[in-house]
Every structure is written in structure tokens, then in C-alpha cells.
N, C-alpha and C positions, 0 to 999 in steps of 0.2 A: 463551619462548613455549610455550604448551600445544599439544599435538597434538590438536586437536579441530576439528570442522567450523565454518566461519565463515558467519554470516548478516549481510547488510547490509539494514537496514530504513530506507527513506527516509521523511522526515517523521515521525520517531519520537519527537519531543519530548513529544507528548501524545496523548490519545484512542486511536484504533484503532492507530496506529503504535506508541505506547508499550506498549500491551497485547500486540501481536504480538512486539515485542522482548523483553518479559518472558517470554512463553510460550516462545519459541525458546531463550532462555537456560536456562529450566528443563528444556528438552528436550536440553540438552547443547551448544548452540551458543555459541561466542564471538560476541558481537553487536556490530556496528558501528551505533551510534545516530546516524543522520544528522539534521541540522536545517539550516535555511536560512540564518539570519543571527544577528547579535548579539541581536536581539529575542527569539529563541527559545533562546538559549544556556542560560539558567538552568533552563528547563523540561527541556531535553535532559540537562543535568548531573544534575538530580533523577531523571530516568528511569533514567539509568545508575547512579546511586548506589543506587537501590532494587534493581536487579539485583545489584550488587556486595554489598549488605547481605545478600542471600539466599545468598551464597557462589558466585555465578556471575560470568562475565567479560563486561564491557561497556566499550566505549570510545566517546567522542563525536567526531563528525566534522562540521564545519561545511562545507556546500557547497550552493550553489544548483543544483538538479538541471537547471535550464534552461541552465546555462552549461557548454559542453563542456570548457573548460580546468579549471574547478572540479571537475567530475565525474572527469576523468582523474586529477587530483592527489589527490582523495579516495580513489579506488580504489587508487592506488599506495601511499598511506599505509596503508590497511587491509591490503593484501597484505604490506607490509613489517612491520607491527606485529602482525597477527593470523594472516595466512596467506591463501591464495587463497579467494575467496568461492565457496561452493558452494550458497548459498541467497540469492536476491535477492527482496525484497518491495518492489514499486513502489507505495508507499502515498502518497507526497508529492502533495499537491493543493492548489489554491487555488480560491476561490469555491465552497467546499463548501456553505456556508449562505448563500444569496443568493436574493432574490425580486425579479427585475427583468425588465421586458419586453424582448424581443429588439430593439425599436426604440431602446431606451436604451443598448444596448451599443455602445461605440465600437470602431472597428477595432483601436485600440491595446489596449483591454481584451480583445478577442477573442484577439488574438495572445498577450497575456500569459498567459491561462489555458491556451491550447493549448501554450505553451512549457513551462509547469510540468507540466501533467497528462499530456500525450502525448509531447512531445519529451523530457521528463525521463526517462520510462520507456525510450525508445529509447536515450538517451545512457548511462544506467546499465547497461542490458542489454549494450550494445556494449562498455562498459568492463570488465565482468566476464567477458565471453565467453571471452577467451583463457585465463584461469585455470580456468574451468569445463571447457573442452574439454580442456585439458592434464590435468586431474584425472580425466577420463573421465566427466564428467557433473555434473549439478546440477539445481536446481529454481528456476524463476522464477514468482512469483505476482504478478499484476497486479490492482489493485482498481478495479472498475467500479461502477456504481450502478443501482438499480432505476429511476432516472429514464429510463434507456434503453428498456427494454421498456414502461414505462408511458407514455412520451411526455408527461410532466408539463409543464405550461406554466411559464414563468419559468426563469431560469438556463440559457438555451440554450447559451451557450459552454461551461459545465461539462458539460452533458449530451452535447454533441457530442464533447468530449474523451473522455468515458467510453465513448461508443459506439466511438470510434476504438481504444480499448484492447482491445475485444473482437476486432476484426479483427487488431490487432497480435498478440494472443495466439494466434489460430488459425493465422496465417501463420507466426509464429516457431516454433510447435510443429512444423509441417511441416519448416521449414528447419533446426531445431536438433536434431531427433530423432536424426539420424545421429551426433551428438556425444554422445548420451546425456543431453541436457539436456531436461527437461520444462518446459512452459510452460502454466500454467493461470490462471484468472481467477475472482475472487470478485465476484459481483453483489450489492452490499451494500444492504440496506434502511435503514430509519430507525433509526439507532443513537442512543441517548440520550447527548447531550453538552451542555455549557453553551451551545454555539453555537446550539442550537435556539431560543433566545430570539429570534432573528431573525424567526421565523415567528409570534410572538405568545405568548399566555398558555400556560404549561406544561400546566395541566390540560386546556385545550381541545385542545392538540396531542396529549396522551396519549389523550384520548377519541376523537379522529378516527382515530388510528393503530390503536388497539385494535379499533375497528369494522372497519377495512379488513383487518387481519391475521387469519389463521386461529388463530394462537396469541395468547392474550390477555395477553401479557406484553411489556414493552419490551425491545428488544435492547440489549445492552451491548457495549463494545469487546472484552471477553473472549470474547463469543460469536463474533465475527469471528476473533479470534486463534486460537481452537480449530480452526477450519476451515483457516486458513492453515497451522497446524502440521501438519495432516493432509497438505496438499499438498506440504510439504517433507520429509515423513517417508518411510521405506521402505514404509509401508503403501499409498502411492499410486504405487508404482514403475511400474505399468502404466497410469497415467492421464496423458494430456497433451492439450492443445488443448481443454480443457473449461471451461465456465462454470458455476459452482455458485452458486445464489442463496441468500443468507443474509438472510432478511427476515421470518421468522415466518409464512411462508405468505401473503404479500401478493400477490406475482406468481407465477403458475403457468405456467412455460414448458416 
């Protein structure tokens, strides 16, 4: 086992999660690439393989972050194989690209989205807390969405879960600061991924977003990864409880 800091990135099989995992690996972390189930196993393995091909260390860990037992078992494996987690990125989310009226959301679907997006962050944070506090500190980064300050219609269950992560971030920053653990949040804008097709024609989506953004370029997963890397680096040692918007100047808060 190498003596190097360990980062756990949830939902890291593709898109923003995979980009964050790759960036933290380049920054010297041994990276635990989490994915949810067998359906995402190949993508997670490919994400880890790209990291390893670059000469860095990554391992794949399957666990549904909404399942307490699965999260506990995953973190125990990570600690055994890589070492205590000193950076946790709570990226795993469901219903990211969805356009549905709130009247069409069933109670079961509401609960499912909250379980992954909000309870998952709670469970993963609780699971790594012992190792972080014993190590004298660490960094937790939660991923929220510009849907929260915008109040965009549709996908209410997702937006509510992402709003919850902002309160989660601020309260935990107060409670965990005494242990040297920093907790911050990224409020993420429209990032270009294949899932955008849910909303219609790509050219129309690009035109709409570029009109709304101050910067006339589309955001990429790497743009989010760069800011996440800042939040887990020593450069942000005096920053906690903060929400930083990464959206090309769409929302100004």
C-alpha cells in the first residue's frame, strides 16, 4: 500500500464523477471509484483503468450509497486496501436529467431520489468520519445544482435533494470544524453530457444556455473537477461551509 492521501468519489463511473476521480488521482490521491450496481460496473472499471494507465492509483468499489450496510462495507474495504479516506466527494445522484411535473412524481420516486442524493451523502460522510477525525482532518465536497437558486420548474424531487445538500454542507461545516474537517459545496450549472438529450435538440440546448450564461462556452465535467480539486487541496485550508457556483456566470448569488 502506498502512503498517499485517499479520496472516495461516489458516482464516479462517468461524467462529473469520473472527471473528479481522474483529477484527484493526478493530484496525488489514491482514488476509490464508487459506482452503484452491475449496470455501471464496466464504466467504473474503464474510469479506473484510465487513471491507472496514467500511472496513478485507482480501485473500483460497488455500493449503493442509499444503503447503510453497503456504504459501511465499502468504506471498510477502502480503508483496508487504500487507507483512511481524507477526501470525500459526494457526487452520486439520480434523476439528474429529468423533466417531469411535480404532480407526476410518486411518493416512492420522491423517496428514491432523496435516498440517493441526500441520504447517500449523509451515510458516506458518517462512514468516513472516524478515519478523517483520527487523521486530524479532511475535506468533504458535496455537489448541489443551480436548479436550487434558479427554482427551475420540473424535476422537483432532484432540486429538493440538492437544496438539502446546501443545508447539510453548512451545518456539517460547523459540527466538523473542531475535528479539522472542511465541508464545502459546488453549485453546478449546465454541464455538457450525453444525458442532455433528455431536454431536446443539442443545438437548441446549447443556444439557450449560452444566452443565459455570462461566459459563452459550455461547461464540461473537467471544469467541475478543477474546482473540486481546489476544495480538497491545501490551497483551501481556511475555507469551509461555502457554496461555490460553477456555471459560467448563469446564477449570481
